[in-house]
C-alpha positions as CSV (number, residue, x, y, z in Angstrom):
1,M,0.0,0.0,0.0
2,P,1.3,3.6,-0.7
3,L,2.5,5.5,2.2
4,V,0.3,8.6,1.2
5,T,-3.5,8.9,0.7
6,V,-5.0,12.3,-0.3
7,N,-8.6,11.9,0.9
8,N,-7.9,13.0,4.4
9,M,-10.1,15.5,6.1
10,Q,-7.9,18.7,7.5
11,N,-9.6,21.4,9.3
12,G,-12.9,20.2,8.5
13,Q,-12.2,20.2,4.8
14,Q,-11.1,17.7,2.1
15,Q,-7.7,17.8,1.2
16,K,-6.9,18.7,-2.4
17,I,-6.3,15.5,-4.8
18,P,-3.0,16.4,-6.5
19,F,-2.6,15.9,-10.2
20,H,0.0,12.9,-9.3
21,L,1.4,11.2,-6.2
22,P,4.0,8.5,-6.5
23,S,3.3,5.2,-4.8
24,I,6.4,4.6,-2.5
25,G,6.2,1.6,-0.1
26,E,8.1,0.1,2.6
27,E,9.8,-2.3,-0.1
28,E,11.5,0.9,-1.9
29,I,12.6,2.3,1.3
30,A,14.1,-0.9,2.4
31,E,15.9,-1.2,-0.9
32,V,17.3,2.3,-0.5
33,V,18.4,2.0,3.1
34,E,20.3,-1.3,2.1
35,V,22.3,0.9,-0.5
36,L,22.9,3.6,2.0
37,R,24.2,1.0,4.3
38,S,26.4,-0.7,1.4
39,G,28.7,2.3,1.1
40,W,28.4,2.3,-2.5
41,L,26.0,5.1,-3.8
42,T,26.8,5.9,-7.5
43,T,26.5,3.7,-10.4
44,G,27.2,0.1,-9.5
45,P,25.5,-3.5,-8.9
46,K,21.9,-2.1,-8.4
47,V,22.0,-0.2,-11.5
48,R,23.3,-3.4,-13.5
49,Q,20.2,-5.4,-11.7
50,F,17.9,-2.7,-12.7
51,E,18.9,-2.6,-16.4
52,E,18.9,-6.5,-16.7
53,A,15.3,-6.8,-15.1
54,F,14.0,-3.7,-17.4
55,A,15.5,-5.4,-20.4
56,A,13.6,-8.6,-19.5
57,Y,10.4,-6.9,-18.9
58,V,10.3,-5.0,-22.1
59,G,11.7,-7.6,-24.2
60,A,15.0,-5.9,-25.3
61,K,18.5,-7.3,-25.5
62,H,20.0,-4.2,-23.7
63,A,18.5,-1.5,-21.4
64,I,21.2,1.4,-20.5
65,A,20.1,3.3,-17.3
66,V,20.6,7.2,-17.2
67,N,19.7,10.1,-15.2
68,S,16.8,11.1,-17.4
69,C,14.8,10.3,-20.4
70,T,16.2,13.3,-21.9
71,A,19.7,11.9,-21.5
72,A,18.2,8.5,-23.0
73,L,17.0,10.4,-26.3
74,H,20.4,12.4,-26.6
75,L,22.5,9.3,-26.3
76,A,20.1,7.4,-28.7
77,L,20.4,10.2,-31.4
78,D,24.2,10.1,-30.9
79,A,24.3,6.4,-31.2
80,V,22.6,6.5,-34.6
81,G,25.0,9.2,-35.7
82,V,22.9,12.2,-35.7
83,G,25.0,15.4,-36.4
84,A,25.3,18.8,-37.5
85,G,23.1,19.5,-40.7
86,D,20.9,16.5,-40.3
87,E,17.2,16.6,-39.7
88,V,15.0,14.6,-37.3
89,I,11.4,14.2,-37.8
90,L,9.0,14.3,-34.5
91,P,5.6,15.6,-33.6
92,T,5.0,19.1,-32.5
93,Y,2.6,17.6,-29.8
94,T,5.3,16.6,-27.4
95,F,7.3,17.8,-24.4
96,A,10.2,20.1,-24.9
97,A,12.8,17.4,-24.4
98,T,12.0,15.4,-27.5
99,G,12.8,18.4,-29.8
100,E,15.6,20.0,-27.9
101,V,17.9,16.9,-27.8
102,V,18.0,17.3,-31.6
103,T,19.4,20.7,-31.3
104,Y,22.1,19.4,-28.7
105,L,23.9,17.5,-31.8
106,G,23.5,20.5,-34.1
107,A,20.6,18.9,-36.0
108,R,17.3,20.4,-37.1
109,P,13.9,19.4,-35.4
110,V,11.5,19.1,-38.2
111,L,8.0,19.0,-36.8
112,A,4.8,16.9,-37.9
113,D,1.2,17.1,-37.0
114,C,-0.5,14.5,-34.9
115,R,-3.6,12.1,-35.5
116,P,-6.9,13.7,-34.0
117,D,-7.8,10.5,-32.4
118,T,-4.7,9.0,-30.6
119,F,-2.8,12.3,-30.7
120,N,0.2,10.5,-31.9
121,I,2.3,11.3,-34.9
122,D,0.7,10.8,-38.2
123,A,2.8,8.7,-40.7
124,A,0.9,10.6,-43.7
125,T,2.3,13.8,-42.4
126,V,5.8,12.3,-42.1
127,A,6.5,11.2,-45.3
128,P,6.4,14.5,-47.3
129,L,8.9,16.0,-44.7
130,I,11.6,13.3,-45.7
131,T,14.6,14.9,-47.5
132,P,18.1,14.0,-48.1
133,K,19.1,15.4,-44.7
134,T,16.7,13.4,-42.7
135,K,18.4,10.8,-40.3
136,A,15.7,9.9,-38.0
137,I,12.2,9.6,-36.7
138,I,11.1,10.0,-33.2
139,P,7.5,8.7,-32.7
140,V,6.1,9.6,-29.3
141,H,3.6,7.5,-27.6
142,I,1.5,10.2,-26.1
143,A,-0.3,9.6,-22.7
144,G,0.7,5.7,-23.0
145,Q,-1.0,5.1,-26.5
146,A,1.4,3.6,-28.7
147,C,1.9,5.1,-32.0
148,D,0.8,3.2,-35.0
149,M,4.5,1.6,-35.8
150,D,4.0,-0.3,-38.8
151,P,3.6,2.7,-41.2
152,I,6.6,4.4,-39.4
153,M,8.7,1.4,-39.6
154,E,7.8,1.1,-43.3
155,L,8.8,4.7,-44.1
156,A,12.0,4.2,-42.1
157,R,13.0,1.0,-44.1
158,E,12.2,2.7,-47.5
159,H,14.4,5.8,-46.6
160,H,17.0,4.0,-44.5
161,L,16.1,6.1,-41.7
162,H,16.6,5.4,-38.0
163,V,13.5,5.3,-35.4
164,I,14.0,6.5,-31.8
165,E,10.8,5.8,-29.6
166,D,10.1,8.3,-27.1
167,A,8.3,6.1,-24.7
168,A,8.4,8.5,-21.6
169,H,4.7,7.7,-21.0
170,A,4.6,4.2,-22.4
171,L,6.0,1.7,-19.9
172,H,3.1,-1.2,-20.0
173,A,2.0,0.1,-23.6
174,T,1.9,-2.8,-26.3
175,Y,1.7,-2.6,-30.3
176,K,0.2,-5.7,-32.0
177,G,1.0,-7.8,-29.0
178,K,4.7,-6.7,-28.7
179,M,5.8,-4.4,-25.8
180,I,7.0,-1.0,-26.4
181,G,10.7,-1.3,-26.0
182,A,11.7,-3.7,-28.8
183,I,10.2,-2.2,-32.1
184,G,12.2,0.7,-33.3
185,D,16.1,0.9,-33.0
186,L,16.0,2.6,-29.8
187,T,13.5,3.3,-27.1
188,A,13.8,5.7,-24.2
189,F,11.8,5.5,-21.1
190,S,11.4,8.2,-18.2
191,F,11.3,7.5,-14.4
192,Y,10.4,11.1,-13.4
193,A,8.4,11.6,-10.3
194,T,5.2,11.6,-12.2
195,K,5.9,8.4,-14.6
196,P,4.5,4.9,-14.4
197,I,7.3,4.0,-12.1
198,T,9.8,6.3,-10.6
199,T,13.4,6.7,-9.7
200,G,13.0,10.4,-8.8
201,E,14.9,11.3,-11.8
202,G,15.9,8.9,-14.3
203,G,15.8,7.2,-17.5
204,M,16.4,3.9,-19.6
205,I,17.3,3.3,-23.2
206,A,16.2,-0.2,-24.6
207,T,17.7,-1.7,-27.8
208,M,18.4,-4.9,-29.7
209,R,21.6,-3.8,-31.1
210,D,25.0,-4.5,-29.2
211,D,26.9,-1.7,-31.0
212,H,24.3,0.8,-30.0
213,A,24.3,-0.4,-26.5
214,A,28.1,-0.1,-26.1
215,R,28.2,3.3,-27.8
216,M,25.6,4.7,-25.3
217,K,27.1,2.9,-22.1
218,R,30.3,4.5,-23.1
219,M,29.2,8.1,-23.9
220,S,26.9,8.2,-20.7
221,L,30.2,8.3,-18.7
222,H,32.4,10.8,-20.2
223,G,33.3,8.6,-23.1
224,L,35.4,6.7,-20.6
225,S,36.6,2.9,-21.6
226,G,34.6,0.2,-20.2
227,D,36.7,-0.4,-17.3
228,A,36.1,2.9,-16.0
229,W,32.8,1.9,-14.5
230,N,34.2,-0.6,-12.1
231,R,37.5,1.0,-11.5
232,Y,36.8,1.3,-7.8
233,S,35.5,-2.0,-7.3
234,D,37.4,-5.1,-6.2
235,K,37.4,-6.4,-9.7
236,G,38.2,-2.9,-11.3
237,H,41.4,-1.5,-12.2
238,W,42.6,2.4,-11.7
239,Y,43.4,2.8,-15.6
240,Y,41.1,4.0,-18.0
241,E,40.9,6.0,-21.5
242,I,38.9,8.6,-22.9
243,L,37.5,7.2,-26.1
244,D,35.1,9.9,-27.2
245,F,33.8,13.3,-25.8
246,G,31.0,12.2,-23.7
247,F,28.4,13.1,-21.0
248,K,27.7,12.8,-17.5
249,Y,24.4,10.8,-17.8
250,N,25.1,7.5,-15.5
251,L,22.2,6.7,-13.1
252,T,23.1,6.1,-9.4
253,D,22.7,2.9,-7.3
254,L,20.5,5.0,-5.0
255,A,18.1,5.7,-8.0
256,A,18.2,2.2,-9.2
257,A,17.4,0.8,-6.0
258,L,14.2,2.8,-6.1
259,G,13.5,1.6,-9.8
260,I,14.2,-2.0,-8.9
261,Q,11.1,-2.1,-6.4
262,Q,8.9,-0.1,-8.5
263,L,9.4,-2.3,-11.6
264,R,8.4,-5.3,-9.2
265,R,5.3,-3.5,-8.5
266,S,4.6,-2.1,-12.0
267,D,2.1,-4.5,-13.1
268,D,-0.2,-3.6,-10.0
269,F,0.2,0.0,-10.8
270,Y,-0.9,-0.7,-14.4
271,K,-3.9,-2.4,-13.3
272,R,-5.0,0.3,-11.1
273,R,-4.5,3.0,-13.6
274,R,-6.4,1.0,-16.2
275,E,-9.2,0.7,-13.5
276,I,-9.3,4.4,-12.9
277,A,-9.3,5.1,-16.7
278,R,-12.2,2.5,-17.2
279,M,-14.2,4.3,-14.2
280,Y,-13.4,7.9,-15.9
281,S,-14.7,6.8,-19.4
282,E,-17.9,5.1,-18.2
283,S,-18.8,7.9,-16.3
284,F,-17.9,10.7,-19.1
285,S,-18.9,8.9,-22.3
286,G,-22.4,10.2,-22.2
287,L,-21.6,13.8,-21.7
288,E,-21.9,16.2,-24.8
289,T,-19.3,18.6,-23.3
290,C,-16.4,16.4,-23.5
291,V,-14.8,13.6,-25.4
292,I,-13.0,10.6,-23.7
293,P,-9.5,9.4,-24.9
294,Q,-9.6,6.7,-27.4
295,E,-7.9,3.3,-27.1
296,A,-6.5,2.2,-30.5
297,D,-7.4,-1.4,-31.5
298,Y,-3.9,-2.3,-32.3
299,G,-2.4,-2.4,-28.7
300,T,-3.0,-1.9,-25.0
301,H,-2.9,1.8,-23.6
302,A,-0.5,2.6,-20.7
303,W,-2.9,5.1,-19.1
304,H,0.0,7.2,-18.0
305,L,-2.4,10.2,-18.6
306,Y,-5.9,10.6,-19.0
307,I,-6.5,13.5,-21.4
308,L,-10.0,14.5,-21.5
309,Q,-11.0,16.7,-24.5
310,L,-13.6,19.5,-24.0
311,N,-16.3,20.0,-26.6
312,L,-15.8,23.9,-26.8
313,P,-18.9,24.7,-28.8
314,A,-21.0,23.1,-25.9
315,L,-19.5,25.3,-23.3
316,A,-20.0,29.2,-22.2
317,S,-16.2,29.2,-21.2
318,G,-13.0,27.8,-22.3
319,R,-10.4,25.3,-21.0
320,D,-8.7,27.7,-18.7
321,E,-12.0,28.2,-16.8
322,V,-12.6,24.6,-16.6
323,I,-9.1,23.9,-14.9
324,R,-9.8,27.1,-12.8
325,S,-13.2,25.5,-11.6
326,L,-11.8,21.9,-10.8
327,G,-8.9,23.7,-8.8
328,E,-11.5,25.5,-6.6
329,K,-13.1,22.0,-6.0
330,G,-9.6,20.6,-4.7
331,I,-9.0,18.7,-8.0
332,G,-5.2,18.9,-9.4
333,T,-5.1,19.1,-13.2
334,S,-2.5,19.5,-16.0
335,V,-2.3,20.2,-19.7
336,H,-0.4,17.9,-22.0
337,F,1.1,19.5,-24.1
338,I,1.7,23.1,-25.6
339,P,2.8,22.1,-29.3
340,L,6.4,22.8,-29.9
341,H,5.7,25.1,-33.0
342,L,3.8,27.7,-30.6
343,H,6.9,28.3,-28.5
344,P,8.9,31.4,-29.1
345,V,12.2,29.5,-29.7
346,Y,10.7,27.2,-32.3
347,Q,9.3,30.2,-34.1
348,R,12.4,32.2,-33.9
349,S,14.9,29.5,-34.7
350,F,12.9,27.4,-37.4
351,G,10.3,29.7,-38.7
352,Y,7.2,27.9,-37.2
353,H,4.0,29.6,-36.7
354,Q,0.6,29.4,-35.3
355,G,-1.8,27.6,-37.5
356,A,0.9,25.1,-39.2
357,F,-0.4,22.1,-37.3
358,P,-4.1,22.2,-36.9
359,N,-4.7,18.9,-35.5
360,A,-2.1,19.5,-32.5
361,E,-3.6,23.0,-31.9
362,H,-7.1,21.7,-31.9
363,I,-6.1,19.1,-29.3
364,F,-4.0,21.5,-27.1
365,E,-6.8,24.0,-26.7
366,R,-9.3,21.5,-25.7
367,A,-7.0,19.3,-23.5
368,V,-7.2,18.6,-19.8
369,S,-5.4,16.0,-18.1
370,L,-7.1,14.3,-14.9
371,P,-5.4,12.5,-12.1
372,I,-4.7,9.0,-12.5
373,Y,-2.3,7.2,-10.1
374,P,-2.4,3.9,-8.2
375,A,-2.4,5.9,-5.0
376,M,-6.1,7.3,-5.7
377,T,-8.7,5.7,-3.6
378,N,-12.0,5.1,-5.0
379,A,-13.4,8.1,-2.9
380,D,-10.9,10.3,-4.6
381,I,-11.8,8.9,-8.1
382,G,-15.5,9.7,-7.0
383,R,-14.6,13.3,-5.9
384,V,-12.8,13.6,-9.3
385,I,-16.1,12.3,-11.5
386,E,-18.4,14.4,-9.3
387,S,-16.1,17.7,-9.8
388,V,-15.9,17.3,-13.4
389,H,-19.8,16.7,-13.9
390,D,-20.4,19.5,-11.8
391,T,-18.0,21.9,-13.5
392,L,-19.0,21.0,-17.1
393,H,-22.8,21.0,-16.2
394,T,-22.3,24.6,-14.7
395,L,-20.3,25.9,-17.6
396,R,-22.7,24.5,-20.3
397,R,-24.2,26.8,-22.7
């Protein structure tokens, strides 16, 4: 059971239901304490254990643990050889990290629109963007709904491109019976505090290729030769060589200890998120004022996010008023995401402008993400449902 519950009474009032709370139990605490007592805090045996368990879980040959999903994406792009002057195609409907890592390597992020049903990148909009400079495609599995990968992989094969999946939301998602993590060339996962499992901050890169794994392992710790990882252990050696100009992206054993136990409990976490999503959808499906998220028939949704779409013509007020009203009722919400092309740096640096990607803008203007995490009680879920019904009824035209 989680250590924290959110529906307590305080000063005669119900506490706020936050947008997210991590589920940290005694198992995680004990694992972290074991590391603290061991005297080995940085990258070591717990990281290796976590990597091996994660690779087996998603069906990949290799998994490299790093300190963020941003680092994972950066290392993945480096591993496939993205460099100055190259282009990488990615959706505009995503978080900042997906695009910014492309610029780290001197390449250009080329934005594509998304599908109106799943919010994911649309292969039909990707094809016209491919040029001789294109090196890779980054499909993002928004909210935990897998992208339709077959058309993307076909495009990649036809044009000799690399596919790097941004699976920050997608642990537990499947595509045509296959777990996300072993479809594209490389797959980046996030263990940020709000993600399906957490290490506080952290990430993982999964791949089937030995050469990519070796490159990412080396580059995640300053480009040092392999023995540098173990030079302070009993089996290590003091000597190392700098083979490449790398980065400081390694994960610590402290973080990995948390991840090991979170991964062991992750199936239960997923079952609870799926149950909450079902309860939400059953309650909201009959409303004319909103549209529930769709689950594609080609795979299972991870339900990292529950993104409710407002039917704005049926409401007297916009999305911001809905968020304000829910906040007054003690319901934490969020918005996923402000499309990249609407941000000043993309307009200034690459010439993007409002109106360029109508599907992404349409979704963004109507999106409200509701709380969905295992620590929620049925009473919490009931409060969210009641608050959404009350707000949408009050604001209805």
